Structure formats: structure tokens, C-alpha cells
DONU-632857 format. One record per residue (C-alpha): x, y, z; residue number from 1. Coordinates in steps of 0.02 Angstrom, whole numbers. Layout:
<rs>
> east | north | up | num
> X | Y | Z | NUM
...
</rs>
This chain:
<rs>
> east | north | up | num
> 1232 | -393 | -427 | 1
> 1311 | -479 | -577 | 2
> 1160 | -500 | -692 | 3
> 1270 | -564 | -832 | 4
> 1320 | -715 | -727 | 5
> 1139 | -743 | -675 | 6
> 1073 | -740 | -853 | 7
> 1215 | -854 | -908 | 8
> 1169 | -980 | -774 | 9
> 984 | -972 | -819 | 10
> 1025 | -997 | -1004 | 11
> 1138 | -1144 | -962 | 12
> 1005 | -1224 | -851 | 13
> 870 | -1203 | -985 | 14
> 979 | -1278 | -1122 | 15
> 1031 | -1426 | -1013 | 16
> 851 | -1461 | -957 | 17
> 789 | -1462 | -1136 | 18
> 928 | -1578 | -1195 | 19
> 905 | -1696 | -1048 | 20
> 719 | -1708 | -1081 | 21
> 751 | -1759 | -1262 | 22
> 887 | -1887 | -1228 | 23
> 825 | -1941 | -1057 | 24
> 653 | -2002 | -1113 | 25
> 711 | -2144 | -1227 | 26
> 842 | -2198 | -1100 | 27
> 714 | -2197 | -958 | 28
> 586 | -2288 | -1066 | 29
> 709 | -2427 | -1107 | 30
> 765 | -2445 | -926 | 31
> 584 | -2449 | -866 | 32
> 521 | -2581 | -987 | 33
> 672 | -2680 | -1043 | 34
> 687 | -2860 | -982 | 35
> 873 | -2873 | -1019 | 36
> 961 | -2944 | -867 | 37
> 1114 | -2837 | -892 | 38
> 1022 | -2670 | -889 | 39
> 1089 | -2641 | -713 | 40
> 1253 | -2594 | -798 | 41
> 1169 | -2449 | -889 | 42
> 1077 | -2403 | -729 | 43
> 1245 | -2392 | -641 | 44
> 1316 | -2281 | -778 | 45
> 1165 | -2166 | -769 | 46
> 1178 | -2151 | -579 | 47
> 1368 | -2131 | -577 | 48
> 1368 | -1939 | -569 | 49
> 1272 | -1952 | -405 | 50
> 1421 | -2030 | -316 | 51
> 1568 | -1960 | -414 | 52
> 1647 | -1801 | -346 | 53
> 1614 | -1657 | -466 | 54
> 1801 | -1628 | -486 | 55
> 1826 | -1807 | -546 | 56
> 1689 | -1794 | -676 | 57
> 1749 | -1620 | -723 | 58
> 1928 | -1679 | -743 | 59
> 1884 | -1820 | -863 | 60
> 1765 | -1707 | -958 | 61
> 1905 | -1578 | -975 | 62
> 2025 | -1711 | -1038 | 63
> 1898 | -1772 | -1166 | 64
> 1861 | -1594 | -1224 | 65
> 2042 | -1538 | -1229 | 66
> 2138 | -1513 | -1391 | 67
> 2205 | -1691 | -1382 | 68
> 2043 | -1771 | -1321 | 69
> 1921 | -1859 | -1438 | 70
> 1780 | -1735 | -1412 | 71
> 1898 | -1587 | -1426 | 72
> 1973 | -1650 | -1589 | 73
> 1801 | -1687 | -1663 | 74
> 1732 | -1518 | -1611 | 75
> 1883 | -1427 | -1681 | 76
> 1868 | -1519 | -1847 | 77
> 1683 | -1476 | -1861 | 78
> 1681 | -1297 | -1797 | 79
> 1861 | -1237 | -1807 | 80
> 1886 | -1201 | -1622 | 81
> 1908 | -1295 | -1459 | 82
> 1770 | -1357 | -1344 | 83
> 1847 | -1333 | -1172 | 84
> 1819 | -1164 | -1086 | 85
> 1669 | -1124 | -1196 | 86
> 1482 | -1114 | -1162 | 87
> 1455 | -1268 | -1272 | 88
> 1578 | -1363 | -1164 | 89
> 1482 | -1310 | -1009 | 90
> 1321 | -1377 | -1085 | 91
> 1398 | -1546 | -1126 | 92
> 1478 | -1566 | -954 | 93
> 1318 | -1511 | -867 | 94
> 1215 | -1635 | -966 | 95
> 1328 | -1776 | -904 | 96
> 1325 | -1714 | -725 | 97
> 1136 | -1686 | -715 | 98
> 1088 | -1841 | -815 | 99
> 1026 | -1946 | -667 | 100
> 919 | -1803 | -603 | 101
> 819 | -1811 | -764 | 102
> 819 | -1997 | -799 | 103
> 778 | -2068 | -629 | 104
> 614 | -1972 | -603 | 105
> 562 | -2024 | -779 | 106
> 599 | -2207 | -743 | 107
> 497 | -2203 | -583 | 108
> 353 | -2117 | -672 | 109
> 353 | -2237 | -820 | 110
> 359 | -2389 | -706 | 111
> 208 | -2325 | -608 | 112
> 95 | -2334 | -761 | 113
> -26 | -2480 | -746 | 114
> 31 | -2621 | -861 | 115
> -151 | -2665 | -895 | 116
> -169 | -2501 | -988 | 117
> -20 | -2544 | -1097 | 118
> -92 | -2716 | -1132 | 119
> -259 | -2639 | -1177 | 120
> -173 | -2518 | -1296 | 121
> -82 | -2662 | -1381 | 122
> -245 | -2761 | -1398 | 123
> -325 | -2612 | -1483 | 124
> -185 | -2613 | -1611 | 125
> -80 | -2465 | -1552 | 126
> 107 | -2479 | -1579 | 127
> 240 | -2443 | -1450 | 128
> 266 | -2264 | -1508 | 129
> 81 | -2222 | -1508 | 130
> 57 | -2304 | -1339 | 131
> 197 | -2198 | -1270 | 132
> 124 | -2033 | -1333 | 133
> -58 | -2074 | -1297 | 134
> -46 | -2175 | -1135 | 135
> 123 | -2173 | -1048 | 136
> 172 | -1991 | -1070 | 137
> 5 | -1913 | -1016 | 138
> 5 | -2021 | -859 | 139
> 186 | -1978 | -824 | 140
> 174 | -1788 | -834 | 141
> 214 | -1762 | -648 | 142
> 374 | -1862 | -674 | 143
> 416 | -1761 | -829 | 144
> 393 | -1598 | -734 | 145
> 499 | -1665 | -592 | 146
> 638 | -1714 | -713 | 147
> 638 | -1542 | -795 | 148
> 637 | -1447 | -631 | 149
> 769 | -1552 | -544 | 150
> 889 | -1548 | -692 | 151
> 862 | -1359 | -704 | 152
> 893 | -1330 | -519 | 153
> 1043 | -1446 | -513 | 154
> 1124 | -1363 | -663 | 155
> 1091 | -1190 | -593 | 156
> 1191 | -1227 | -437 | 157
> 1338 | -1321 | -515 | 158
> 1512 | -1268 | -463 | 159
> 1646 | -1403 | -473 | 160
> 1610 | -1467 | -648 | 161
> 1580 | -1292 | -716 | 162
> 1743 | -1227 | -643 | 163
> 1845 | -1375 | -709 | 164
> 1775 | -1371 | -885 | 165
> 1735 | -1187 | -910 | 166
> 1854 | -1094 | -798 | 167
> 1805 | -916 | -752 | 168
> 1781 | -815 | -910 | 169
> 1666 | -666 | -889 | 170
> 1515 | -674 | -1005 | 171
> 1565 | -847 | -1068 | 172
> 1581 | -971 | -925 | 173
> 1566 | -869 | -764 | 174
> 1406 | -935 | -687 | 175
> 1320 | -877 | -527 | 176
> 1404 | -1007 | -418 | 177
> 1576 | -956 | -480 | 178
> 1532 | -772 | -459 | 179
> 1484 | -805 | -277 | 180
> 1648 | -896 | -250 | 181
> 1745 | -749 | -323 | 182
> 1658 | -627 | -207 | 183
> 1696 | -735 | -56 | 184
> 1878 | -750 | -107 | 185
> 1885 | -560 | -119 | 186
> 1800 | -542 | 52 | 187
> 1651 | -457 | -32 | 188
> 1523 | -544 | 77 | 189
> 1383 | -421 | 42 | 190
> 1384 | -454 | -145 | 191
> 1405 | -640 | -117 | 192
> 1255 | -638 | -1 | 193
> 1145 | -550 | -129 | 194
> 1186 | -678 | -264 | 195
> 1165 | -821 | -142 | 196
> 993 | -757 | -93 | 197
> 941 | -752 | -275 | 198
> 992 | -933 | -296 | 199
> 903 | -978 | -135 | 200
> 740 | -900 | -194 | 201
> 750 | -982 | -366 | 202
> 792 | -1152 | -292 | 203
> 648 | -1139 | -168 | 204
> 530 | -1094 | -309 | 205
> 575 | -1238 | -423 | 206
> 571 | -1364 | -280 | 207
> 399 | -1299 | -232 | 208
> 342 | -1340 | -408 | 209
> 404 | -1519 | -389 | 210
> 316 | -1547 | -224 | 211
> 157 | -1464 | -286 | 212
> 152 | -1580 | -436 | 213
> 188 | -1736 | -334 | 214
> 54 | -1693 | -207 | 215
> -66 | -1645 | -346 | 216
> -94 | -1471 | -278 | 217
> -75 | -1421 | -459 | 218
> -79 | -1538 | -608 | 219
> -37 | -1498 | -788 | 220
> -201 | -1566 | -856 | 221
> -333 | -1497 | -738 | 222
> -375 | -1328 | -667 | 223
> -457 | -1300 | -500 | 224
</rs>
């Protein structure tokens, strides 16, 4: 079993989940509470990775990160090396690809908060930021957990985008999904099966967390 590829995938999924939580919350908050009529355009952009083939998104990400692309040029000027076919490039591409899996659960959770509680918070003199931390976020914890888990699981199983942007560099960009593909191409079905079973178990575990939270079998703020 290629533990190096497994740990690389887990590290990638953890980094992407953390980044998506930070940037996804303000986007989801604005989409949930904004009254701007044109916000459907941003909603469409957020949901675009759900319908785009991974190779299409990966191709444009590779072009943008290449030596002649805007991101590639900026990254090279700042850090002295390219962005494509690096772990940092994988993180950036994975953030784009998994963005809707973090934002959409947050939007649904924020919208489910009773508006009367927000009005009461405003009447008591709390600002928007304090209302978010003291009212909206505590009541939206199941949605936050769902966003983290789904973005983690989705990133862990990526193949098309990872292959397009990162290639297949051992210890750098070779994730579990690519390692499984390599074993299948080499007719090493036993090794491919072992890695696939590991992904199956991890995916089942993280999805169980989501359903447990949504059904309130376990909640982050109470203990039974």
C-alpha cells in the first residue's frame, strides 16, 4: 500500500477544507442574506464546478497556472518557481473544484436561522459581526460540519482536476486516486483494490458524520 500517496491526499484534503471554511463563510453569508437581484450570477459561478467536467476545469486551471498564465506569472514573481505540477497548485485547483460543496451547505444552514432571532439581536444593539458569531454560527454548526466533511471527502477522491494540474509526481502530486489508476493501468488489481478499500472506508466514515449531524444523533454542543 502506498502510504505516501494516502498521506498526501489526506494533507491535501485537510488544507482544502480549512481554506474553504475560511473563504466560504463570507461568500455563503452574503448569498444567504443579500437582497441584490443579480446575486444569481454569483450563485451560478459558485455552482459551476458541479456541472463542469473535471477535465475542463483542470485544463483552464492549468492554463492559468502555467508559465504564461496570470497565476503562474504572479506565483513565479513572488516565490521564484512555477505553480503548475506542485502541491500548492493542487490546493488551488482543489479549492476551486470543491467550492460548491462547502458553500452550498453553509448557505442552506444560514438561511434556516429564524429571522426573528436576527431582528432581536439587532434590537439589542448587536452589530452584524457579533450577531454572526453569537447567533448565526452557533445555530449553523451542523451546516458547518457538513461543509467541512463534504469538501474533505470530495477533495480526497478527486482525479481529473488533480491529474490535469498536478500530473503524477511521486511524493508531490501523486494522490490516492492517481495511485489507484496507475495500479489498474499496470494490471495490479490487488494493490488497486487495497487502496480503493481504504478510500471506501474513509468516505463511508465522513458521510456517516454528516448524516449523524443532520439527524442530530450527535451534535457539537450537547453530549448524551
